[in-house]
N, C-alpha and C positions, 0 to 999 in steps of 0.2 A: 513318724516323720517321713519315712520313705513313701507312704501312701499319699501324704500331702504333696510331696514333691512331684509324684507321678500325676496327681490330679492337676497341679499347676501346669505341668508340661503338656498335658492333654488339652487344657484350656488354651494355652499359648498356640499350640498347633492348630486348634480349631479356629482361633482368631486369624492366624496366618492364612489358613485355607479360605476363609471368608474374603479377606482382602485380595487374595490371588484370583478368586473365582468371579467376583461380581463385576459386571460391566462398569467401566470407569469413564468419566469424562474429564477433560482437562479443565478443572475448575477449582476455585477456592470454596470452602464451606465453613459455616458456623452452625454448630449443633444447637438445636432448640429444646433439647431434652432438659427436664428439670421442673421447677415450680411454674405453674401457670395460674393466673387468676381465673375465677370460675363463677358461674351463676346458672341455675336452672331456670328455664323459661317455659314452665308448664302451661301458661295461659297465652303464649305467643304474643307477649307484650314487647319484646326486646327491640324489634325493628322500628316499631312506631315510637318507642321510647329512646331510640338512638343509643342503645347500650354500648355500641362500639365507641362512643364518645365519652363514656363514663369509665370509672375504675370499678371493675367487678369486685364484689366484697369477699368472696371465698377463695380457696386455693385447692389445687389438685396437682398431682405429679403426672407428667406425660413424658414418654409414652405410657399409656395405661387407659383403663376403662373407668367409667363412673363407678361401677360396682367395686372395682379394686380400690377406689378412693372412698368407698363407703358413701357415695352420693346417689340419691334416688329415693325411691319409696320402699317402705317395709313390705315384706311379703304377707299378703292377707288372702282370704278366700275371694276377695274381689279384684285381685291382681289381674290385669288384662294381659294375658300371655300372648306371645306370638307363636301360634301353633294350634293344630287341631287336637281336640280331646274327644275320643269316641266312646269311652267308658265313663259315663257320668255317675256311676254308683258311688264314687268317693264323696260326692257332694250331698248324697241323699241317704245312704244306707245307715241305719242306726248303729250297726256294728262298728262303723268307722267314725262315729261322732267325736270320739275323744281326740282323733287326729285333726279335727277341724277347729279345735279350740285355740284361742290366742295363747301363746306360750308353749303349745305342744303341736303347732301346725306342722304336719308332715304330708307332703304330696307325693303320690305314687308315679306320676307321669314322667318325670325327669328330675334332674338334680336341682337343688334349691340354691339360688344365688344369694349373696349377702344383701344386695339391694336390686331393685328392678325399676327401669324407667324407659319409656318410649316417648319421644318428643324432642323439643328443641333444648339445646344446652349451649352456653357461651363459654369460650375459652379465650384468654387474653394474656399477652406477654410483651414486655418491653424489650426492644432490640436496639442494637447500634450498628449502623452501616459504616464500615471502615472508609476512610478517605481514599484509599487506593483502589476502591471498587468503582470509582467514577468511570463511566463509559462502558462498564461491563453489562452483560445481560444478567439480570437478577431473577432468581426463581425460588419460590417457596415450595419445598418438596415435602409432602406428607405421605408416608407409607401406611396404608391400611387404616384410613379413617372409616368410621361406620356411621352413616354411609353417605348422606348428602352434606356437602361442606360448602359454606358461603364465607368468603374472606374479605376482610377490610384491612387496609394499611392506613393507620390514623383514621381519617374520616372518608377515605376513598375506598369504595367497593371495588374489589379486584375481579370477582367473578364467583360462579357457583359450579361445582362438579359433583357428579353422582356416579359412583362406581363401586362395585364390590371386589374387583379383580386386580387392580393395579394401583400404584401410587398416584396421588393427585398432585399435579404440578401446576402452580399458579405463577404466571409471568407478572413480576412487579413493574411498576412504571419505570421507563428507561431514564427519566429525569429525576429519580428519587435522590434527594440530597443526602450526603453523609451526615451521620449523627444519630440522635435518638428518634425512634419511631415506636409505634404500637401496632402489633398484629392482633387481630381479633378473628376468631373462628366461631361460626354458628353451625353446629353439627346437629343434624336431625336424623333419627333412626326409625322414624315411622314409615309404614307402608302408605304411599300416597297414590298419585296417578299411575306410576309405574309399579305394578304389582307382580313381583316374581313368584308369588305364592308363599303363604305363611309357613309352610312346612319346608321351604327351601333351606338347604343346609348353610346357605350364605347368611341367613339371618334368624333362623327359627330357635325358639327356646328349647326345642327337642335336643339340640346339639350344642353348638358354641354359645348360643344365647344371642338375643337381639340387644347387643351392648351399644353404648354410646361412648365415643372417644377416638383417640388415635393411638395405635399400638406398635407401629413400626418406626423406622428412622424419621426424624423430623429435623430438617436443616434448611438453612439459606444457602443458596449456591450462587457464585459469581463466575461467569465464564465469558467466552468470546461472543461478541454480538453477531459474528458469522460462525455458524455451528452446524454440527451433524444433528439433524432432527431424528433420523432413523437409519439404521444399517441392518440389512437382512442378508444372511449368508445361505446360499443354496448349494449344498454339496453335489458334486457330479463324480461319482466313483468311476464310471466308465472312462471318462476323459481325465481323471485324476486332477480335477480342478474344482474351484469354488466360484460360483457366480455371486457377486456382491452387489446388491442394490442399495443405493444411497440416496437419501432425501436430505437436502440442505435447506437451511433457512438463514435469513439475515434480519436483524431488528429494523424496524421503521421502514419496511419494504425497500431496503437498500439493494443495490446491485453489487456484485463482487465477482472477481475472477482470481484464479490461482491454480495451485496444484494439490492433489491428494495423493498420498503415498500409503499403500497397504503393505503390511508385513505380517507374518504369522509364524508361530512355532508351537510345537507340542509342548506340554508342560507337566504331564503326569505319566509319560512313557519312560521305559528303561533307557532308551536312547533318544535324546531330544532331537526332533526333526525340525530343521530350519527351512522356511519357505522363502524363496527369493522375492524381494520386494518388487512391487509394481507401482508405477506412478502414472497418473492421468490428470488431464486438465479439467477443471470444473468451471461452470459459469452460473451465477445466480442473477436472475432478473426479477424485479419487483418483489424481492424478499424470498423467492423460492427457486430452487434448482434441484435437478436430479441427474444421476448418471448411473451407469452399470459397468462394472469392471470385472473382467475375468482374471481370476487369480490361479495360475498353475501351482499345484501343490507339490510338484516334484515327482520323480519316478517312484519313490517309495513313500506310501502314505500309511498312516495308522488309522484304522477304522474303529468306530465306537459300537459296542454292544454290551450285553450283560456279563460276558466273560472277560472282555478287554475294553474297558471304558476309556479309550484314548481320547484326549481332548486337546484342542488347539486354542490359542489365544490370538485373535486378530487385533492388530493395532492400526487404526486409521488416523492419519495425521493430515490436517488441513493447514496450508500456508497460503494466505491471500497475498496478492501483489502489493497491498498497502500495509503489510506487516501483521495482520491479524492471524492468530493461530488457534486451532482447536484439536483436541485429541480424544478418541474414544476407543475403549478396549471391549472386545466382544468375545465371549466364550462360545465355542461351537464344536461339534463333532462331525467327522466324516462318516455319515451313515445314511442308508436308504431303508426306510421301513415301508414295505409295500404289501399289497394283497395280490397274490398271483393265483388266480382261480379261487379255490376254496381254502387257500393256505396263506398264512402270514409269512413274510420273509424279512429277515434283517440282513442286509448286505448280501443278498442272494442265498441265504441259508434259512431253511424252515425254522420257525419259532413257535412254541406253544406257550400261551400266556397263562401263567399260574399267578392269579391275582387276588387281591383283597380290595374292598371298598373302604376308602377313608371317608368317614362321615363327619369329620370335623369335631372329634372328641378331644378336648383339651381341658380336663376338669380342674386344673389348678388356676388357669387364667380365664377360661371361658372364651378364648379366641385362639386362632392358630399360632403355633410357634413361629417366631420371626427370625430365628437364628439357624444357621446351617447345622450346627452340632446337634440340635434337637431332631432335625429331620434325618440326619445321618443315623442317629440312634434308631428311629422308626424303620428306615429302610434296611439297616443291618439286621434288626430283629426279624423283619419280613424275609430277608434272604436266608437267615438261619433256619427259617421254617420252610425253605425251598422255593419261595416265591420270587417272581421277577417282574411283577406288574402291580400297578395301583390305579384304581379309578377313584376320582374325587366326586362324590355324589352331590350334584347341584351346587357345586362351589369350585372356585379355582384357588389353589393354595398360593401363598406368597412366594416371592422369588427365591427365598432360601430353600424351598422344597425342590425347585428345579436344579439349583446349584448342587444340592446334595445328591439328587437322583443321577445327575450327570456324572458325578464323581464315583458313585458306587455301581453304576450300570443298572438302571431300573427304568422300565417302560411305563410312561404315565399317560393317563387319560383324564386330563382336567376337563371340566364342563362349564358352560355358561351358568351363572348363579341362579338357576331357576328350576323349580318344580312347579310348573304352571298348572296347578290343580288346586282343589280345595279352596276355591275363591278366585282363581285366575284361570287364564286360558291363552292359547296362542292361535294366530291366524284369524282372529276375529276383529282386526283393525284397532286393537287397543295399543296404548303406548309401549307395552312390553315387546310388541313385534319388532319395532325398530331398536329397542334397547338391547335385545339379544344380539343383533348384528353389531351394535356399538361395543358391547362388552367383549364379544369374541374377537373383534378387531383389535381392541385394546390388549387382549391376551396375546394375540399373535404378534403384535408390535413389540410388546415388552418381553415376552418369553419365547418367541418363535425360533430363536437361534439355539435354544437349549436342545441338545441331542435327545434328551429324555422325553421331550414333548412330542410323542409319537401318534397320539390319537386325540380326537375331540368330538364332543356331542353338544347339542344345544343345552342339555340338562336332563332331567329325569321325568318320566311318565307324565306327559302333558294331557291337557284336555283341549277341546276346540277343533278348529279345522287344521288338524296337525299334519295330515298327509300332504296337502297342498303347500303348507308353510314350510315343512321340513324338507320336502323335495327341492324347493327353491333354495333353502338354506344350504343343503348339500351341494347343489350346483354352483352356488356362489363361491363356496370355499374350495371346491375341487378346481375351479377355474383360477382362483386367486393364489393358492399356496399348496404345492404338491409335496411339501416336506412331511406331511402327516396324513393319516387316514381319517375319514369322517363318517359318522353315523348320526342320523337325525336326533335320536334320543335313546337313552338306556331305558328299557321298558320291560314290563311283565308280559306274560304270554298272551293276554287278551287284547293288547294294543295292536292297531293296524300296522302292517308292514310298510315301511317307507321303501319304495322300489329301487331307489338309486343309492341306498346305503353302500358304502365301500366295505363295511363289515357289520355284522349283527350283534347287538348286545340285547339278548332277550331271555326271558324265562321260557318255560315250556319243555325244554330239554334239560331238566334238572330233577332232583329228588330221587327217592328210593321207593320202589314199588314193593314195600314190605307188608302190604296187605296180604301178599302171597309169601311163600317161604323164602327166606333170604338166600341169595345165590350170587355168583360173581361172573355170570355169563352175559346177561342182558346188556344192551347198549342204548344210546340215544339216537341211533342211526335213523330210525324212521321219523323221529321228531324234527330232524334237521335236513331231511332229504330235499325239501322244497327250496332250500337256499343255495345260491350259486356263489356266494361270497363267504369269507371266513365267519364262523359262528363262535361267539363267546357267551357262556352262560351268565345270565343276569342274576346277581344276588343269590348265589348258590348257598345252600346250607340252611342257615337260620334255625339251627337246632339249639334249644335253650338248655342251660344248666341252672342249678339253684343259685341264689345270691351268695356271694362270698362276704360274709359279715366282717371278716378281718380286714376287708378293704376300706371300711368306714374311716379308720384312723388315717388313711392316706389323704383325705380331703382337707388339706391344710390351707388351701388357697381361697379363691373367691366363691367356691361352691361347697355345699355340704350334701352328703348323701342321705338326706332325710327320707328318701324312698327306701333305702336299705334299712335305716333305723326303724321305719314303720313295719317293714316285712319281718325284721328280727323280733320286734315286740309282739307282732301278731302270732309269730311262731311260738313264742313263750305263752301267749294267751291260750294256745291250743295244746299246751302241755308237751311241747317238743323243743324247749329252749336248748337242751343239751345235744341236739341232733344236727344243728346247723352245718357244722363242718362235714359230718358224714353224708348229709344230703347233698352238699356241694360235690364231694368227691365221687359219690356213686352216680349222680346225674352227669357229672363231667366225663366220667369214663364212657357212658353211653353216647354222649355228645361226640367225643373223639372217635368212637367206633363208627358213628354215622358219617362224620366228615371223611374218614378213611374210605369207606365204601362208596360214597358219592364221588369223591375225587378219582378213585380207581375206575369207576364206571365211565367217567369222562375220558380218562386216559386210554381206555380200551375201545373208544368209539371212533370209527373211521371218519375222517374229515371234520372232526371236532377240533377246535383251535384254541380253546382256553376257557377259563372260568374266573369269575370275580366273586369271591366269598363275601357274604354280608354277615359277618365280617370276622377277620382274624382276632380282633379285639371287641370287647363289649360295646354296645350302643346304649348309652344311658337314657335315651329319650324314647318317644313313642310307647310309653307305658313301662319303660325299663326293659330293654331287649338284651338279655344276657346270652348272646349268641356266639361269643368269642371264646376261644380256648385261652385267650389272654384277657386281662381286665382292661378297664378304660385307660389305664396308665401304661399299657403295653407290657405288663409284667405277667409272668406265668402264675397260674392259680394252683398248681401242684398236682394235677392229675395227668398231664402230658407235657413233655418238654419239647424244645425245638428239634432236638436230634431225632426223637421218636416221630414227630410230625413229618419231618423232612423225608423219612423213609418212603412215604407214599405220596409226597408232594415235592418232587425234585425234577431236575433236568432229565434224569434217567431213573426209571422206576420198573423193577421186575413186577409182573402182574400174574395173577393166578385165575384161571377160568375153571370154576367148579360149580356143580349143580346144587350143592347144599353143604352145610357145615356140621350137620348131625347125622351120624351113621350108626348102624348096628354092626356087630362083629361078624355077621355072615355076609357083609358087603365088601366091595373093593373101593378104596379111596382113589378115585381117578380124577386127575387134574391136568389141565394144559397150561404150560408156562409161556408167557409172552413178555415182551419188553416194549415200553414206550421210551424212546431215546431222542431227546432234543438238546443234546450237548453241543459243545464247541465244534466237534468233528466226529466222524464215524469212529466207532471203537473197533479196531482191527482184531480179528481172531479172539473175540470175547469168549471166555469160558464161564459158563454158569453151573453152579452146583447147588444141591439142596440137602437139607437135613430134616428129619422128623424126630422130635424129641417129646418125652413125657414131662410131667410137671417137676420131676426131680432133676431134669436136665440130661437124662440118659438117652442116648441115641437109640431110636427104634428102627430107623432106616436112613439111608443116605444114598446119594447118587450124583451124577454129573451129566452134562450134555456135550456133544461135539462142539468144538470151537466154531464160532460164527461171527462174521463182521456185522456190526449193528449200524445200519444206515440211520440218517437223521429223519425219523418218522416214528409212528406208533404201529401197533398191531404186528410187531415182529414176532413171528412164530419161532419158538425155541424147541419145544418137545413136550412129551407126555410123562407124567408121573403116575404109576399104578402101584398101589400097595394093598395086598389082601389084609384084612383086619382080623382074621380068625385067631391070631395069636394073642389078641387082647381079650381077657376073660372077665374083667370087671370094668365098671364105669370109669372112663379115663379121659382126661383132657390132653390133647396133643398140640404141638406147635410145629408148623411147617415153615421153614425159612428158605428163601431163595436168594442167593448172592451172585453178584458178578465178581469173580475172583480178582483180587488185586485192585479193587476200587472201593469207594465208600458205599456203593449202591447195593442195597439189600432191602428185603421186605418180608413180612411174615404174616401168617394167618393161624387162627386157632380152630381146632376141630374137637368134636366130642364123639366118643365111641361108647355105645352101651351094649350090654348083652342082648342078643335077639330073644333069648328065652330066660326069664327070671324064675327062680325057684318059688314055689308056692309058700306063702307065709301062714303058718299056723297061728291063728289069733282068735281071741274072743272079743275083739273090738267090734262094736256094732256099727256097721256102715249104713248110712241113710242119706236121703236127699232132701229131707225136711226134718225139722225138730218135732217129730210126731210123739205120740204118747209113749211109745216104746223107748225112744231116745230119752225122754224125761224120766222114765222109770229106771232105765239103765244107769243114768247119772245119779239119780236119787239113791240107788242101791250101791253106789261106789264103783260102777263099771266105767268102761272107756267107750267113747263115741267118736266116730269120724263122720263129719257132715260135709258132703259134697253139695255146696249151695249154689253151684253154677246156674245162672239164669233166674235165681230166686231172690236176689237182693233188691230191697226197696230203699233202705237208708244207705245212700251212695250210688243209687241207680243213675243219678244225673252226671256222675263222673265218668267220662269216656276215656278208656285206657286203650292205647295201642302199644306196639313195641317201640315205635318211634316216639320221641319226646315232643313237647310243646313246640309249635312253630312260631317264631318271632316272640310273641307273648300273648297270653289270653286276654289281656286288657285291651290292647290295640285292635284285636280281632273279635271282640265281644264274646269271649269264651267259646270260640270255635274249637272243636276238638282236634287233636287229643288234649287232655287236661293234665296229664301226668308226665313225669320226667324220668321214667325208669323205676327200678326197684332198689331197695336197700335191704340187705340181710347180713347175718353174721355167719360166715363160712365155717366157723368153729362150732356152731351149734350142732348138737348131736343129731338133729333132724336131717342134717346134710351129710351124715357119715357115708352114705352110699350114693351121694349126688354131688360130684365135684362142682364147686362154684366159687367165684370170687364174691366180693361184697356188693357187686353191682350187676346190672343186666349184661348179658352177653348172648351170643347167638343161640345157645342151647335153651335160653329162656323164651325164645320167640313163640313156640307152640303152646307154652304155658300162659304167657302174659297177654299176647296179642288178642285184643277184643274181649278179654275176660272182664267180668264185672269186678268192682272193688267194693269193699265194705267201709262205711264211715263209722268209726268207733267213738263218736262224739260223747257218748254217755258212759264210756268205760272208765275204770278207775284211773286215778292220777298215776303217771309213770308207766302205764301199760304199754308194752312194745310187742308188736306182732312178730311172727317168725319171718314173714315176707311182707315188707312194707312198700307199697307204691308211693312214690314221691309226688305230692300234689303241687299244682301251680302255686307259686308263692303269694299270689293275690288272695288265696283263700286258706291255704295251710291246713286243710282238713287232715285229721289223723286217720289214715287209711290202712287197710289190711287186705292182703290177698290170701294169706294163710295165718291163722293165729291159734294159740293154745290157751286154755284156761282151766282152772278148777271150777267146776259147776256142781253145786250140791256136794255130795260125797264123792263124785266121780271126776273124770278128766275128759276134756273135750278138745278136739282139733277141728277147726272149720276152714274150709277152702272155698273161695268164690271162683277159683279156676277149676276147670273140669278135670278133677283127679278121681279116677275110679279104677276098678279091677279090669275093665274092658277098654284098653287104649292101644289097640294093635297098630294103628298108624301114627302114633305119637310117642316115639321112643323116649324122649326126654321127659314128657309128662308121666309116662309109665314108670320110668326110673325114679322120678321124684315121689310118686305115690308109693313105690316099693320102699324107698328110703324112709318115708314117714311111717309106713307100717312097721318097719324094723325098729324105728324109734319108739313107737307107741307100745311095743311089747318088751322094751328094754327097761332096765332099772333107772335109766336116765330120764325117762318120761315123768317129769315132775314140774308141771307148770308153776310159775312163780306167783301168779295173780289169781285171786278168786273173783269170779264174775257171776252175778245173779242170772238165773235161767231166763227170766223175763227180759233182762238187758240184752242177752244174746238173741232171744226170739224177736225182739223189737227191730233188729236189723232187717227182718223179712216182713215187717208189718207197717212201720212208720217211715215216712220220708225224712230227709235231713231237715233239721230245724232252720238252718240258714241256706237260702237258695240265692243264686246269682241273678241280679237284675241290672241291666245297663242303665236304665232310666233315660234312654236316648233313642232316637229313631235313625240317626245317621250311622254310616259304616264306612270303613276304608274302601278304596277303589277295588281292591282285590275281591271284595264280597258283593260288589254291585253287578248288575247285568252287564254282559260284554257289550262294549260300544259298537255301533255299526261302522263299517269301513266307509270312509268318505268316497 
């Protein structure tokens, strides 16, 4: 009962916040939510047949989409999706034939909606205009139709609007009589003359889906015929004032004079600040008028930022001389978000953007959440992970997102609704060129007062005459509205640089150079030295984890995770049904390790100003991109929690500069400590301390540094740690933790120490590099064989393994390497008695795993599990091995496709693993569970894999195409 009461209380509070926060006009309203009559117009017959004059035969519930109402077409192989597909193997490969059959249709590219439809659809509702609305201005307001809407009232056509970014408001005839009327909507979600790009997140099936319907507020509004058309508030912190620009309108081109009063007060601060009202005279001629009013905010102002998101509510009241009245309430924050040289500043203080990309993943509805509470949840989860920023990839979120971001203190980069590529382009004289201006103007008018609206771009990675077009786009917006910063587009590293960007969102300065030994010294300084404005990493990360099959049951809405079902069934077909969870957890641990090291590299780079992860949560489209540490529902997957993630992605992060993570005990662990601090204020006399512990939690060493004031910047040098490792006599894992005493800020790193000299192992195990006659003879005679098969693998040769996991996913990038997601092993296995390891990849595995061949065990007995199992891409689910053991003939065999041998002087981890395997093979515990025929093992080095990948297509994503020439 208590839980229910608390939930009710939370809901009531959320509703109250919504009503307190949204801009309000002085108007009466009638909700149009509920049952609407409906009919699909697949053949475009409705206009000619005057369906607006007829009674439509079916019904749907609005707000909602056609798919939610189970209207539209069934999903088939011939469904005409809105979105690119680069891996056509699903449609042709015999292995996948069973997933193409009716009744078992499972597509791997994205989630599967209940129904699919692109085209015209008609919606109709009877309404009644109250008698007391006579003389009022009447507006039909539809929030988030998708996407072109044509409106009739009775037999009178009102107009057509097409937008992805704001509510569509239709003026009804001023002489509309009281009584019953019929509203008819014709909504069309096809791509027509204005082509924003089929992969744009504003409409693509990769993300929200190209749905048809209306999903936000639907209402009739009655207000004053003399009214506020637009109010924009421009904060001026230096002069402690706000410049208020007002656009006025009057119905029927009337003229009007009177007074406007502006008042304001803070509403979410500890002490409410009242602003002295200001009154000014207005004049409207021929239906339009404008004025600008300076509003002094008082000697004491509350500023808005991520730490103190103070907000004001402006109330504008219009009183005409002839008695007409209008009122509008505006939420705004006193803040200045600027680029000063190569640094972002919020209210004069440096800020580092720790961001994620929102790709419009809403798997229960298929469209963005329209309520504030849902967006508060998303931003709170992001903040719990240490983030302060969100980019919206080629779409603009609904107003609820801005309201929530304002309340919680989150910096937003909404974009025009376009990824003008893959069938579209900008700057080529197409209708989209003007549409981008129209859409961004609509965004600025509707959302421009929200403090969180700090940045804007046209959209994502365009094609066409982009330099010329986006340079003009930037100039237009810089001249028009200084409240935010502008960048032409968010782009990959091969896109041309737009010279007048106020900040850069680019790839190129991201990723981990782990083709070489992992370290934490390198930076991205060289990659960004050309830029003179703030740099933000575009779509950082993109490290994949294995699918979470427990997630399937969460899809209770309009979508089903048929892609996950397909991958799960395919895993079962490859005899690994029982390993799904373990593969997720092991790959997830490697994913988290990669995110930690890439974020830390960004934080220690001078003049680096932020990153935008792609993404904190999974992206269910573009082949199923499982790049998030959270699932598509923003829930944790189980291998890292928010608290652990925040340690390396926070406003303040201790950093460690070290040349490697694997040592021998004749070396000194030498590391330099730094801090990146972008908090609310400098930390005076900060004291940092460190501890070095073994796996039992026992302190091996500890120390502290002299107190130091931490300015708001990065690359703050703290001091050196030096610890001789000669007291460590056996293979040991250590954890070094650095903390800022008395704060939440702490970070840690793992190290491995191995004996520089290992004792010789007396053994009769036959070591070989091929299954030669002697190996066969030893096995036939009951002896033991260790086969170092490095470089000899044929069955599995096509699988490219690096230490880093799959990027984005192998389907979208046509099986671009790497193909694996780390390793899975059992740390309790006796083979690892002398090789400390967890069940997943970690730094000590780099020299063993990176660029090592893997073996495809497709012909091995059912249930066979290797000692070390590389995790394959989930599109192929091959049963792989790096090291396995088996009974062969009367003997016992261990095979390694990693280079493990007696002579590994420069590879201490590989040397230690080989030593551990040797000790295992001479012990009583060496007793492989499975028998495998000699020829089955030998075939790994003779025959290729039976199933090979073929895309069956000639196209490719932009990242794989030749770099475009700079215009």
